[in-house]
Structure formats: structure tokens, C-alpha cells
Backbone as CSV, one residue per row, in Angstrom:
resi,resn,N_x,N_y,N_z,CA_x,CA_y,CA_z,C_x,C_y,C_z
1,UNK,7.953,-79.359,-40.412,6.703,-78.923,-39.833,6.993,-77.856,-38.776
2,UNK,6.294,-76.749,-38.876,6.463,-75.667,-37.915,5.227,-75.604,-37.011
3,UNK,5.472,-75.514,-35.726,4.385,-75.458,-34.754,4.081,-74.000,-34.436
4,UNK,2.795,-73.651,-34.419,2.380,-72.292,-34.070,2.292,-72.199,-32.546
5,UNK,3.190,-71.420,-31.961,3.258,-71.309,-30.498,1.951,-70.784,-29.907
6,UNK,1.216,-70.005,-30.684,-0.031,-69.430,-30.180,-1.128,-70.479,-30.003
7,UNK,-0.954,-71.634,-30.616,-1.941,-72.704,-30.478,-1.741,-73.526,-29.211
8,UNK,-0.650,-73.292,-28.489,-0.392,-74.066,-27.279,-1.335,-73.610,-26.168
9,UNK,-1.863,-74.555,-25.404,-2.853,-74.253,-24.371,-2.320,-73.374,-23.237
10,UNK,-1.022,-73.320,-23.043,-0.463,-72.506,-21.964,-0.062,-71.094,-22.407
11,UNK,-0.197,-70.798,-23.695,0.175,-69.477,-24.211,-1.087,-68.635,-24.327
12,UNK,-1.153,-67.512,-23.577,-2.344,-66.667,-23.663,-2.401,-65.923,-24.996
13,UNK,-3.571,-65.404,-25.304,-3.778,-64.670,-26.545,-3.028,-63.339,-26.490
14,UNK,-2.206,-63.063,-27.495,-1.456,-61.806,-27.610,-1.978,-61.064,-28.840
15,UNK,-2.295,-59.779,-28.690,-2.756,-58.965,-29.806,-2.009,-57.638,-29.819
16,UNK,-1.673,-57.162,-31.001,-1.086,-55.838,-31.145,-2.223,-54.830,-31.139
17,UNK,-2.122,-53.829,-30.272,-3.177,-52.819,-30.165,-2.963,-51.715,-31.201
18,UNK,-4.069,-51.164,-31.710,-4.000,-50.032,-32.623,-3.810,-48.753,-31.814
19,UNK,-3.419,-47.679,-32.482,-3.254,-46.384,-31.813,-4.571,-45.952,-31.164
20,UNK,-5.679,-46.197,-31.835,-6.995,-45.828,-31.301,-7.311,-46.621,-30.029
21,UNK,-7.034,-47.912,-30.049,-7.270,-48.746,-28.866,-6.406,-48.287,-27.697
22,UNK,-5.154,-47.927,-27.982,-4.253,-47.448,-26.930,-4.794,-46.158,-26.328
23,UNK,-5.225,-45.233,-27.179,-5.773,-43.958,-26.699,-6.995,-44.178,-25.813
24,UNK,-7.894,-45.056,-26.251,-9.109,-45.331,-25.474,-8.782,-46.001,-24.143
25,UNK,-7.918,-47.000,-24.181,-7.625,-47.800,-22.987,-6.857,-47.021,-21.924
26,UNK,-5.954,-46.142,-22.338,-5.069,-45.491,-21.382,-5.377,-44.005,-21.166
27,UNK,-6.549,-43.551,-21.618,-6.891,-42.133,-21.465,-7.225,-41.760,-20.020
28,UNK,-7.678,-42.720,-19.221,-8.130,-42.442,-17.850,-7.099,-42.782,-16.780
29,UNK,-5.900,-43.137,-17.161,-4.913,-43.579,-16.172,-3.920,-42.473,-15.853
30,UNK,-3.267,-42.591,-14.702,-2.332,-41.562,-14.235,-0.887,-41.855,-14.645
31,UNK,-0.684,-42.678,-15.654,0.663,-42.995,-16.120,0.652,-43.047,-17.640
32,UNK,1.814,-42.959,-18.219,1.972,-43.013,-19.665,2.067,-44.472,-20.087
33,UNK,1.393,-44.843,-21.151,1.425,-46.242,-21.586,2.844,-46.706,-21.911
34,UNK,3.747,-45.779,-22.182,5.140,-46.162,-22.462,5.851,-46.688,-21.206
35,UNK,5.199,-46.529,-20.036,5.747,-47.044,-18.785,5.222,-48.443,-18.441
36,UNK,4.514,-49.060,-19.379,4.009,-50.419,-19.154,5.166,-51.389,-18.967
37,UNK,4.899,-52.532,-18.344,5.934,-53.567,-18.276,6.374,-53.949,-19.686
38,UNK,7.613,-54.348,-19.802,8.213,-54.644,-21.113,8.104,-56.124,-21.458
39,UNK,8.098,-56.386,-22.757,8.242,-57.739,-23.283,9.276,-57.635,-24.397
40,UNK,10.196,-58.562,-24.428,11.316,-58.481,-25.374,10.866,-58.762,-26.810
41,UNK,11.497,-58.074,-27.740,11.183,-58.248,-29.157,11.527,-59.656,-29.640
42,UNK,12.436,-60.353,-28.930,12.792,-61.712,-29.342,11.983,-62.796,-28.622
43,UNK,10.942,-62.385,-27.894,10.033,-63.350,-27.280,9.365,-64.144,-28.417
44,UNK,9.247,-65.461,-28.289,8.684,-66.260,-29.380,7.284,-65.819,-29.830
45,UNK,6.415,-65.424,-28.907,5.082,-64.999,-29.311,5.143,-63.642,-29.999
46,UNK,5.980,-62.749,-29.510,6.145,-61.435,-30.140,6.599,-61.620,-31.585
47,UNK,7.551,-62.506,-31.800,8.014,-62.785,-33.155,6.912,-63.425,-33.999
48,UNK,6.121,-64.309,-33.396,5.066,-65.007,-34.135,3.981,-64.051,-34.629
49,UNK,3.687,-63.002,-33.852,2.647,-62.055,-34.280,3.246,-60.849,-34.998
50,UNK,4.549,-60.872,-35.208,5.271,-59.830,-35.944,5.153,-58.456,-35.282
51,UNK,5.208,-58.443,-33.947,5.188,-57.174,-33.208,6.566,-56.532,-33.265
52,UNK,6.578,-55.225,-33.267,7.821,-54.450,-33.367,8.024,-53.634,-32.092
53,UNK,9.276,-53.233,-31.812,9.519,-52.372,-30.647,8.613,-51.132,-30.677
54,UNK,8.025,-50.857,-29.528,7.088,-49.738,-29.417,5.635,-50.162,-29.506
55,UNK,5.355,-51.360,-30.057,3.974,-51.851,-30.097,3.500,-52.172,-28.689
56,UNK,2.221,-51.945,-28.447,1.604,-52.320,-27.180,0.789,-53.583,-27.428
57,UNK,0.983,-54.575,-26.561,0.270,-55.842,-26.687,-0.786,-55.973,-25.614
58,UNK,-1.937,-56.490,-26.008,-2.996,-56.869,-25.071,-2.875,-58.380,-24.914
59,UNK,-2.683,-58.831,-23.690,-2.521,-60.259,-23.417,-3.716,-60.708,-22.581
60,UNK,-4.489,-61.631,-23.131,-5.720,-62.097,-22.484,-5.516,-63.512,-21.988
61,UNK,-5.645,-63.660,-20.674,-5.476,-64.975,-20.047,-6.815,-65.426,-19.464
62,UNK,-7.025,-66.726,-19.483,-8.176,-67.304,-18.809,-7.723,-67.785,-17.435
63,UNK,-8.498,-67.427,-16.408,-8.147,-67.772,-15.044,-9.333,-68.443,-14.368
64,UNK,-9.051,-69.484,-13.618,-10.126,-70.162,-12.886,-10.743,-69.254,-11.837
65,UNK,-9.953,-68.375,-11.252,-10.462,-67.508,-10.181,-10.936,-66.150,-10.681
66,UNK,-10.278,-65.599,-11.691,-10.619,-64.249,-12.151,-11.422,-64.245,-13.443
67,UNK,-11.629,-65.399,-14.052,-12.303,-65.441,-15.343,-11.323,-64.999,-16.422
68,UNK,-11.666,-63.931,-17.130,-10.767,-63.397,-18.145,-9.939,-62.279,-17.530
69,UNK,-8.622,-62.360,-17.688,-7.703,-61.384,-17.110,-6.876,-60.772,-18.232
70,UNK,-6.925,-59.450,-18.368,-6.203,-58.762,-19.436,-5.053,-57.967,-18.843
71,UNK,-3.906,-58.085,-19.478,-2.720,-57.348,-19.077,-2.094,-56.750,-20.334
72,UNK,-1.250,-55.766,-20.155,-0.650,-55.056,-21.282,0.861,-55.042,-21.142
73,UNK,1.555,-55.104,-22.273,3.007,-55.036,-22.308,3.413,-54.192,-23.509
74,UNK,4.560,-53.528,-23.390,5.106,-52.792,-24.521,6.362,-53.524,-24.989
75,UNK,6.486,-53.663,-26.312,7.606,-54.398,-26.884,8.840,-53.509,-26.848
76,UNK,9.917,-54.076,-26.302,11.188,-53.351,-26.270,12.190,-54.059,-27.161
77,UNK,13.059,-53.254,-27.785,14.058,-53.806,-28.707,15.214,-54.267,-27.954
């Protein structure tokens, strides 16, 4: 039996962003999206969603104080 790590209550939702989503999200910022914080390609969730180096991930967390909190990471090899 294999357990899906994404179903665990402590693992936030991870999504691979499309090129269009990246362009829309980072068009108004003063930095290049390639300078985002890194997440390793061998991270269990990265492997579970089949993300590859260079992919940008949208990570959505639920917070008691902030409600929904979205952060971004770029997969590094």
C-alpha cells in the first residue's frame, strides 16, 4: 500500500504553474521569478506531483491568522 503524501493534513497544496500563470503572477514584480526560493527536486511532494527542475510551484497553505497564504518555489535539480 502506498500512501499519497499530498493527502496528509500537514502537507500544503502544491501545484505546478503554467508559463501563462507565471507570466501573469510575476509581471508586476521587481525580481525575476528564477530568483524565487528553491525546493529540491527530491522533495517527496515534488516527486509526487512529478515536478521537474525549473518548474515553479504554487504552494497554498491554510493559516488560522492569515486565512489562505500562497507562496512560490522553483524546483532545483
